[in-house]
C-alpha positions in Angstrom: 140.4 227.9 192.7 144.0 227.8 193.9 147.0 228.7 191.8 150.7 227.7 191.9 152.3 225.0 193.9 152.1 226.8 197.3 150.9 230.3 196.4 149.3 232.7 198.8 150.3 234.0 202.2 151.9 231.6 204.5 149.5 230.4 207.2 150.6 230.5 211.0 152.8 227.5 211.8 150.4 226.2 214.4 147.5 226.1 212.0 149.1 224.1 209.2 148.0 220.4 209.4 150.7 217.9 210.1 149.8 216.1 206.9 150.5 219.2 204.9 153.8 220.0 206.8 155.1 216.6 206.0 153.8 216.6 202.3 156.8 215.5 200.1 158.6 218.2 198.1 160.7 215.6 196.2 159.8 212.3 194.5 162.3 210.3 196.5 160.4 211.5 199.6 157.2 210.0 198.6 156.2 206.9 200.8 154.4 204.1 199.0 153.1 203.7 195.5 156.3 201.9 194.3 154.3 200.1 191.6 154.0 203.5 189.9 157.0 205.3 191.2 159.9 202.8 191.0 162.3 203.1 188.1 160.7 202.1 184.9 157.2 202.4 186.3 154.6 204.7 184.7 154.8 207.7 186.9 158.6 207.6 187.3 158.9 207.7 183.4 156.6 210.8 183.5 158.9 212.4 186.0 162.1 211.6 184.1 160.8 212.6 180.7 159.6 216.0 181.7 156.4 215.3 179.6 153.1 215.1 181.5 150.2 213.4 179.8 146.7 213.7 181.1 146.0 211.1 183.8 143.5 210.1 186.5 144.8 209.0 189.9 142.3 206.5 191.4 142.7 205.4 195.0 141.3 205.6 198.6 141.7 208.8 200.7 145.2 209.7 202.0 147.4 207.8 199.6 149.1 210.7 197.9 146.9 211.6 194.9 147.3 215.4 195.4 150.9 215.1 196.3 151.8 213.2 193.1 149.8 215.7 191.0 151.7 218.6 192.6 155.1 216.9 192.1 154.4 216.0 188.4 153.5 219.6 187.8 156.8 220.7 189.5 158.8 218.2 187.6 157.5 219.6 184.2 157.9 223.2 185.4 154.2 223.6 184.8 151.9 226.1 186.6 149.5 224.2 188.9 145.9 225.1 188.9 143.7 223.3 191.4 140.0 222.9 191.2 137.7 220.9 193.8 134.8 219.3 192.2 133.0 219.5 195.5 133.0 223.3 195.4 133.7 224.4 191.7 131.2 224.9 188.9 131.4 225.6 185.2 132.4 229.3 185.8 135.5 228.0 187.8 136.4 225.7 184.9 136.1 228.5 182.4 138.4 230.7 184.7 140.9 227.8 184.8 140.9 227.5 181.0 141.4 231.3 180.6 144.2 231.2 183.0 145.9 228.2 181.2 145.3 230.0 177.9 147.1 233.1 179.2 149.9 231.0 180.5 150.3 229.3 177.1 150.5 232.6 175.3 153.3 233.6 177.8 155.1 230.3 176.9 154.4 228.4 180.1 152.7 225.1 180.4 150.0 224.5 183.0 148.4 221.5 184.8 144.7 221.6 185.8 144.2 219.3 188.8 140.6 218.3 189.6 140.2 216.8 193.0 137.2 214.5 193.5 136.6 214.6 189.7 133.8 212.0 190.0 131.6 214.7 191.7 131.5 216.7 188.5 128.4 216.0 186.3 128.6 215.1 182.7 128.4 218.6 181.5 131.2 219.8 183.7 133.4 217.0 182.7 132.7 217.5 179.0 133.9 221.2 179.5 137.5 219.9 179.7 137.4 217.8 176.6 138.4 220.3 173.8 141.2 221.7 175.9 142.6 218.4 176.8 142.3 217.3 173.2 144.1 220.5 172.0 146.9 220.2 174.6 146.1 223.5 176.2 146.9 222.0 179.6 147.6 218.6 181.1 144.6 217.3 183.1 145.0 215.5 186.2 141.9 214.1 187.9 141.8 212.5 191.5 139.1 210.1 192.4 138.2 207.8 195.2 135.4 206.3 193.0 135.9 203.9 190.1 136.5 206.1 187.0 134.9 203.4 184.8 131.5 204.3 186.4 132.1 207.9 187.4 134.2 209.5 184.6 132.7 210.2 181.2 134.0 207.7 178.5 135.2 210.6 176.3 137.4 212.0 179.1 138.5 208.6 180.2 139.7 207.8 176.7 142.0 210.9 176.7 143.6 210.1 180.1 145.5 207.1 181.4 144.3 205.8 184.8 146.7 204.9 187.6 145.5 202.9 190.6 147.0 204.0 194.0 147.1 201.5 196.8 146.5 202.1 200.6 149.8 202.3 202.4 151.1 199.3 204.2 151.8 199.3 207.9 155.6 199.6 207.2 155.0 202.6 205.0 152.8 204.2 207.6 155.4 203.5 210.3 157.9 205.4 208.2 155.6 208.4 208.0 155.0 208.2 211.8 158.8 208.3 212.4 159.1 211.4 210.2 156.2 213.0 212.2 157.7 212.1 215.5 161.0 213.7 214.5 159.3 216.8 213.2 157.1 217.3 216.3 159.9 216.3 218.7 157.2 214.2 220.5 157.4 211.6 223.3 158.0 208.0 222.2 155.0 205.8 221.4 154.6 202.5 223.3 154.6 199.4 220.9 150.8 198.9 221.7 149.9 202.5 221.0 151.9 202.5 217.8 150.1 199.3 216.6 146.7 200.8 217.4 147.5 204.0 215.7 148.6 202.1 212.5 145.4 200.0 212.6 143.3 203.1 213.0 144.9 204.7 210.0 143.9 201.7 207.9 146.2 202.7 205.1 145.3 206.3 205.0 148.4 208.6 205.6 146.3 211.7 206.3 144.2 209.9 208.8 147.4 208.6 210.6 149.0 212.0 210.7 145.8 213.9 211.9 145.3 211.3 214.7 149.0 211.5 215.7 148.9 215.4 215.6 145.9 215.4 217.9 147.5 212.8 220.3 150.7 214.9 220.6 148.7 218.1 221.0 146.7 216.5 223.9 149.5 214.6 225.6 152.7 216.0 224.3 154.1 216.7 227.8 153.9 213.0 228.8 156.9 210.8 229.1 155.4 208.4 226.6 152.3 208.0 224.6 150.5 204.9 225.5 147.3 203.0 224.6 145.2 204.8 227.4 146.1 208.3 225.9 145.5 207.2 222.4 142.0 205.9 223.2 141.2 209.1 225.1 142.2 211.1 222.0 140.7 209.0 219.2 137.5 207.5 220.8 135.9 204.7 218.8 138.1 203.5 216.0 136.2 202.5 213.0 137.7 200.7 210.0 137.1 202.1 206.5 133.8 201.0 204.8 132.6 203.4 202.2 129.0 202.1 202.1 128.6 202.2 198.4 132.0 202.7 196.8 134.7 200.2 195.7 135.8 199.3 199.1 132.2 198.3 200.0 131.8 196.2 196.8 135.2 194.6 197.3 134.3 193.6 200.7 130.8 192.2 200.1 132.4 190.3 197.0 135.0 188.8 199.5 132.1 187.7 201.8 130.1 186.1 199.0 133.1 184.3 197.7 134.1 183.1 201.2 130.7 181.6 201.7 130.7 180.1 198.1 134.3 178.7 198.8 133.0 177.0 202.1 135.4 179.0 204.3 133.5 179.8 207.5 136.4 181.7 209.1 136.8 184.1 206.1 133.0 184.5 206.0 132.9 185.6 209.6 135.8 187.9 209.1 134.3 189.8 206.3 130.9 190.0 207.9 132.6 191.5 211.0 134.7 193.9 208.9 131.6 195.2 207.2 129.6 195.5 210.3 132.5 197.2 212.2 132.7 199.6 209.2 129.2 200.8 209.8 127.3 198.7 207.2 123.6 198.3 207.8 123.1 194.8 209.3 119.8 194.5 207.4 121.6 194.8 204.1 124.0 192.1 205.2 121.0 189.9 206.0 119.5 190.5 202.5 122.9 189.4 201.0 123.0 186.3 203.1 119.5 185.3 201.8 120.8 186.0 198.2 123.8 183.7 198.9 121.4 181.0 200.1 119.5 181.2 196.9 122.3 181.6 194.4 125.0 179.3 195.8 123.3 176.7 197.9 119.9 176.4 196.4 118.3 172.9 196.5 121.4 171.3 197.7 120.3 172.4 201.2 116.9 174.1 201.2 117.3 174.7 205.0 119.9 177.3 204.2 117.4 179.7 202.8 115.1 179.3 205.8 118.0 179.8 208.2 119.1 183.0 206.4 115.5 184.3 206.6 115.3 183.4 210.3 118.6 185.3 210.9 117.1 188.4 209.2 114.0 188.1 211.3 116.1 187.7 214.5 118.0 190.8 213.8 114.8 192.8 213.2 113.6 191.6 216.6 116.9 192.0 218.6 118.7 194.7 216.8 122.6 195.3 217.4 124.6 193.9 218.9 122.6 190.8 219.9 120.9 190.2 216.5 124.4 190.2 214.8 125.0 186.7 216.2 122.3 185.3 214.2 123.8 186.8 211.1 127.1 185.2 212.1 125.3 181.8 212.5 123.7 182.0 209.1 127.1 183.0 207.6 128.8 179.9 209.1 125.9 177.6 208.1 125.9 178.9 204.4 129.7 178.4 204.3 129.5 174.9 205.5 126.3 173.9 203.5 126.6 171.8 200.3 126.8 174.1 197.3 124.8 174.2 194.2 124.0 176.9 191.7 121.9 174.6 189.4 118.7 176.5 189.8 120.5 179.8 189.4 122.0 178.6 186.2 118.7 177.2 185.1 116.9 180.4 185.8 119.4 182.5 183.9 119.3 180.1 180.9 115.5 180.1 180.7 115.3 183.9 181.1 117.8 184.3 178.3 115.7 182.0 176.1 112.4 183.6 176.9 113.9 187.1 176.1 115.4 186.0 172.7 112.7 183.5 171.7 109.4 184.1 169.9 106.0 183.9 171.7 105.3 180.2 171.4 101.7 179.1 171.9 100.7 177.0 174.9 100.2 173.4 173.7 96.5 172.6 173.3 96.4 169.8 175.9 97.8 172.3 178.6 95.3 175.1 177.9 92.4 176.1 180.2 89.0 175.1 179.2 86.5 176.8 181.4 83.8 177.2 178.6 82.1 174.9 176.1 83.5 176.9 173.2 87.0 176.3 174.5 86.5 172.6 174.8 85.1 172.5 171.4 88.2 174.2 170.1 90.3 171.4 171.7 91.6 173.2 174.7 92.7 170.6 177.3 92.0 167.7 175.0 94.2 164.8 175.8 95.4 166.1 179.0 96.4 163.4 181.5 95.8 164.1 185.1 99.0 163.2 187.0 97.3 162.2 190.2 95.4 159.4 188.3 98.5 157.8 187.0 100.7 155.3 188.9 103.1 157.2 191.1 101.3 160.4 190.3 103.4 160.8 187.1 102.1 160.7 183.6 105.1 159.5 181.5 105.5 160.9 178.0 103.5 164.1 178.4 105.2 167.2 177.1 104.8 170.3 179.1 107.0 172.7 177.1 105.9 174.4 173.8 106.4 172.8 170.5 110.1 172.8 169.5 111.4 173.1 173.1 110.7 169.6 174.3 114.4 168.6 174.2 115.5 171.5 176.3 117.1 170.9 179.7 117.4 173.9 181.9 117.8 172.4 185.3 120.7 169.8 186.0 121.0 169.1 189.6 124.4 169.0 191.3 125.7 165.8 192.8 125.8 167.3 196.3 123.5 167.5 199.2 119.7 167.0 198.6 120.3 167.7 194.9 122.0 164.3 194.7 118.6 162.7 195.5 116.8 165.2 193.3 119.0 164.3 190.5 118.4 160.6 190.9 114.6 161.1 190.9 114.8 163.4 187.9 116.9 160.7 186.0 114.1 158.1 186.8 111.4 160.4 185.5 113.3 161.2 182.3 113.8 157.5 181.7 110.2 156.9 182.0 109.4 159.8 179.7 111.8 158.4 177.1 110.4 154.9 177.2 106.8 156.2 176.9 107.7 158.4 174.0 109.4 155.6 172.2 106.2 153.5 172.2 103.5 156.1 171.8 101.9 157.4 168.6 102.1 161.1 167.8 99.4 163.1 169.6 98.8 166.0 171.9 100.1 164.2 175.0 
């Protein structure tokens, strides 16, 4: 546990990370998050009022969560107590509470900042509740994961959630200028600057760490170009958190691009996720799901092609097999769309879950024994293949009371256009037969 804003012995200058050396000491020095910090916005009001409510700062790495927490504590003249949920336990929480209580008795307010709060379990999060409720300290939690899923509802109800955004390239460029001036480093070529900003991917800490390494390795050069940057950074991977909100946002974008018949966007999001380290086998499974959910019987070949792409990847691996996934993504995007079967399946599942256990109609029951036949099982059943066109008009196959239900309504696109026409013909034959037949089991 760490106390104070910058308490403790000062480390040697060469050992302090560049990101820490450039950490803003005033609100006006903060880069980014204008939607929270501009005049009249939520955190600006907290700074101005001098009153700090309990809050949760949710955003990706390197966007200023810890910086804002420290500045908020400083603006309210509160003692800053830091806990890392990665390392701390209930004992550390108790020590923080005891420290806050002693400060309160001395007439001083305190802020307990919990970094990576989503890593605390339910019991650890619950330990804060009575003290947040009583106002012993202001609670600030920082999380890279969605608080809706990772923070207890009780704690969430006592804290306002503020969403921090990745920094834009312009904002990152401003930080880079500050770093260059501080280090008195050689100039960056335009290409190297562009690559460095792309490598940062909205993460200020990632940008400054990479730049610090670049200057340390090549600070004596006349300029810092792309070749020197690539020697320092190696492979540059985009951010893909393989399970968090960035992951779910990207897979959502891919699915919606396919559903929206945009092959370019489908290829882009597929490439983004593969570039970010996503398992191509998972991507293949998602493509199969899209073929079932959004294309269905409008083009049954889509499902087969998605399955083939998954099999090709299993045989070839990366990178060769990724081309098959790209081919499937383009085909799915361009295929006619229908979610008719998906909707019908959801509707029938909901009905079965909420409905009673309706008996199978007698004429549809199996009759393997004489007793069953004597009981009327199978009586009146009409074998469809013995009927003209292999269709027995007027026969009900749903339980009593459900005959009027229509779960499946084909879309007027692709193969389902023809399926719909055929279904309309069969329903017309059924209606005609039922209008003339006498009541009975068939």
